[in-house]
C-alpha positions as CSV (number, residue, x, y, z in Angstrom):
1,M,-21.5,-34.1,-36.1
2,A,-19.2,-31.8,-34.1
3,S,-18.6,-32.9,-30.5
4,E,-19.8,-29.5,-29.3
5,Q,-23.3,-30.5,-30.3
6,I,-23.2,-33.8,-28.4
7,G,-23.8,-34.3,-24.7
8,Y,-23.4,-37.4,-22.5
9,R,-25.6,-38.5,-19.7
10,G,-24.2,-39.4,-16.3
11,P,-24.0,-43.2,-16.8
12,T,-22.2,-42.7,-20.2
13,A,-19.8,-40.2,-18.7
14,C,-19.1,-42.7,-15.8
15,A,-18.4,-45.6,-18.2
16,A,-16.0,-43.5,-20.4
17,A,-14.2,-42.0,-17.4
18,G,-14.0,-45.2,-15.4
19,I,-15.7,-43.7,-12.3
20,T,-18.8,-44.6,-10.3
21,Y,-22.0,-42.7,-10.5
22,R,-21.6,-41.8,-6.8
23,Q,-18.2,-40.1,-7.6
24,L,-19.8,-38.3,-10.6
25,D,-22.7,-37.0,-8.4
26,Y,-20.4,-35.9,-5.6
27,W,-18.0,-34.1,-8.0
28,A,-20.9,-32.3,-9.6
29,R,-22.5,-31.3,-6.3
30,T,-19.2,-30.0,-4.9
31,G,-18.3,-28.2,-8.1
32,L,-15.2,-30.3,-8.9
33,V,-16.4,-31.2,-12.4
34,E,-19.8,-29.8,-13.3
35,P,-21.7,-30.7,-16.5
36,S,-21.1,-27.8,-18.9
37,V,-24.0,-28.8,-21.2
38,R,-26.9,-29.2,-18.8
39,P,-26.7,-29.2,-15.0
40,A,-29.3,-31.0,-12.9
41,Y,-32.2,-28.8,-12.0
42,G,-33.6,-31.0,-9.3
43,S,-34.9,-34.4,-8.9
44,G,-35.6,-36.2,-12.2
45,T,-33.5,-34.0,-14.5
46,Q,-30.5,-35.5,-16.4
47,R,-27.1,-33.8,-16.3
48,L,-25.5,-33.6,-19.7
49,Y,-21.7,-33.6,-19.9
50,S,-19.5,-32.4,-22.9
51,F,-16.7,-34.4,-24.3
52,R,-14.2,-32.1,-22.6
53,D,-16.0,-32.6,-19.3
54,V,-15.6,-36.4,-19.7
55,V,-11.8,-35.9,-20.4
56,V,-11.5,-33.9,-17.2
57,L,-13.4,-36.6,-15.2
58,K,-10.9,-39.2,-16.4
59,V,-8.0,-37.0,-15.6
60,V,-9.4,-36.5,-12.0
61,K,-9.8,-40.3,-11.8
62,R,-6.2,-40.9,-12.9
63,F,-4.9,-38.5,-10.3
64,L,-7.0,-40.1,-7.5
65,D,-5.6,-43.5,-8.5
66,T,-2.1,-42.3,-8.1
67,G,-2.7,-40.8,-4.6
68,V,-3.1,-37.1,-5.2
69,S,-5.4,-35.6,-2.7
70,L,-8.8,-34.3,-3.8
71,Q,-7.9,-30.9,-2.5
72,N,-4.9,-30.7,-4.8
73,I,-6.9,-32.1,-7.7
74,R,-9.5,-29.3,-7.1
75,T,-6.8,-26.7,-7.3
76,A,-5.6,-28.2,-10.6
77,V,-9.1,-28.4,-12.1
78,Q,-9.7,-24.8,-11.0
79,H,-6.5,-23.8,-12.9
80,L,-7.7,-25.7,-16.0
81,R,-11.1,-24.0,-15.7
82,E,-9.6,-20.6,-15.5
83,S,-7.6,-21.3,-18.6
84,G,-10.8,-22.2,-20.4
85,F,-9.6,-25.9,-20.7
86,R,-7.7,-24.8,-23.8
87,D,-5.2,-27.2,-25.5
88,L,-6.0,-30.0,-23.1
89,E,-5.0,-32.6,-25.7
90,R,-1.5,-31.2,-25.9
91,M,-1.0,-30.8,-22.1
92,T,0.9,-32.9,-19.7
93,L,-0.1,-32.6,-16.0
94,M,2.7,-33.6,-13.6
95,S,2.5,-34.2,-9.8
96,D,4.8,-34.9,-7.0
97,G,1.8,-36.1,-5.0
98,A,1.4,-32.8,-3.3
99,T,1.2,-30.3,-6.1
100,V,-0.1,-30.6,-9.7
101,Y,1.9,-28.8,-12.4
102,E,0.8,-28.0,-16.0
103,C,3.7,-28.6,-18.4
104,T,3.3,-27.5,-22.0
105,S,6.9,-28.1,-23.1
106,P,9.6,-30.7,-22.7
107,D,11.7,-28.1,-20.9
108,E,9.1,-27.7,-18.2
109,V,8.9,-31.5,-17.7
110,H,12.7,-31.7,-17.6
111,A,12.9,-28.9,-15.0
112,L,10.5,-30.7,-12.7
113,L,12.4,-33.9,-13.0
114,Q,15.6,-32.1,-12.0
115,G,14.2,-31.6,-8.6
116,G,15.0,-35.2,-7.7
117,Q,11.6,-36.1,-6.1
118,G,9.3,-38.7,-7.5
119,I,7.1,-37.2,-10.2
120,F,4.4,-38.8,-12.3
121,G,2.6,-37.4,-15.3
122,I,-0.6,-37.6,-17.2
123,A,-0.4,-36.9,-20.9
124,V,-3.9,-35.5,-21.4
125,G,-3.7,-36.3,-25.1
126,V,-3.6,-40.0,-24.2
127,V,-6.6,-39.6,-21.9
128,W,-8.4,-37.6,-24.7
129,R,-7.9,-40.6,-27.1
130,D,-9.0,-43.1,-24.4
131,V,-12.2,-41.1,-23.9
132,E,-12.8,-40.8,-27.7
133,S,-12.5,-44.6,-28.0
134,A,-14.8,-45.3,-25.0
135,L,-17.4,-42.8,-26.2
136,S,-17.4,-44.2,-29.7
137,Q,-18.9,-47.4,-28.2
138,L,-21.5,-45.5,-26.1
139,H,-24.6,-43.4,-26.5
140,G,-24.6,-39.6,-26.7
141,E,-27.4,-37.1,-27.2
142,R,-27.8,-34.2,-29.6
143,I,-27.9,-31.1,-27.5
144,D,-30.4,-29.3,-29.7
145,T,-33.0,-32.1,-30.2
146,G,-32.3,-34.6,-27.5
147,E,-32.0,-37.4,-30.1
148,T,-30.0,-40.4,-28.9
149,L,-26.9,-41.1,-31.0
150,V,-25.1,-44.4,-31.0
151,G,-21.4,-45.1,-32.0
152,L,-20.3,-41.5,-32.1
153,N,-16.9,-40.4,-33.1
154,P,-15.9,-37.4,-30.9
155,A,-12.5,-37.4,-32.7
156,D,-14.2,-35.2,-35.2
157,E,-13.3,-32.1,-33.1
158,L,-9.7,-33.2,-32.7
159,A,-9.4,-33.9,-36.5
160,R,-11.0,-30.5,-37.3
161,R,-8.6,-28.7,-34.9
162,R,-5.5,-30.4,-36.4
163,G,-6.7,-29.6,-39.8
164,N,-7.2,-25.9,-38.8
165,R,-3.6,-25.8,-37.5
166,A,-2.2,-27.3,-40.6
167,V,-3.6,-24.5,-42.8
């Protein structure tokens, strides 16, 4: 089943991204990472996150763990949102602790490193695979029927995209 047809409830998204439910709730309420499948409509409704949402949650967590401010992370996530979250799995996000940069080529990474300041990077493809692995052990939900699915393989989307590029 294609990963676009699968959604993940809050606890599953938290487990896969390595965050607390409190963080998830705060980030959704403040618009940092909102569930793209189904938002909460009030008390008792369940948010439903897409695979891509969970990848972004894990990227946010990695940046927080390295000391990037939430304000700078918000700017980076907004940039990703404006680009439609395209090509996440091939992107490297770099930060000097103050600013987050999107690098799509080795030349861009090299140019940043030439500045001489400390830089760290997140290869989003690695995060993508980490989330795939985590979600393959957890429960998802069919978006159309609400059926609970166990042991999913969201790698189907990545395999399909790679296959489409090879043609």
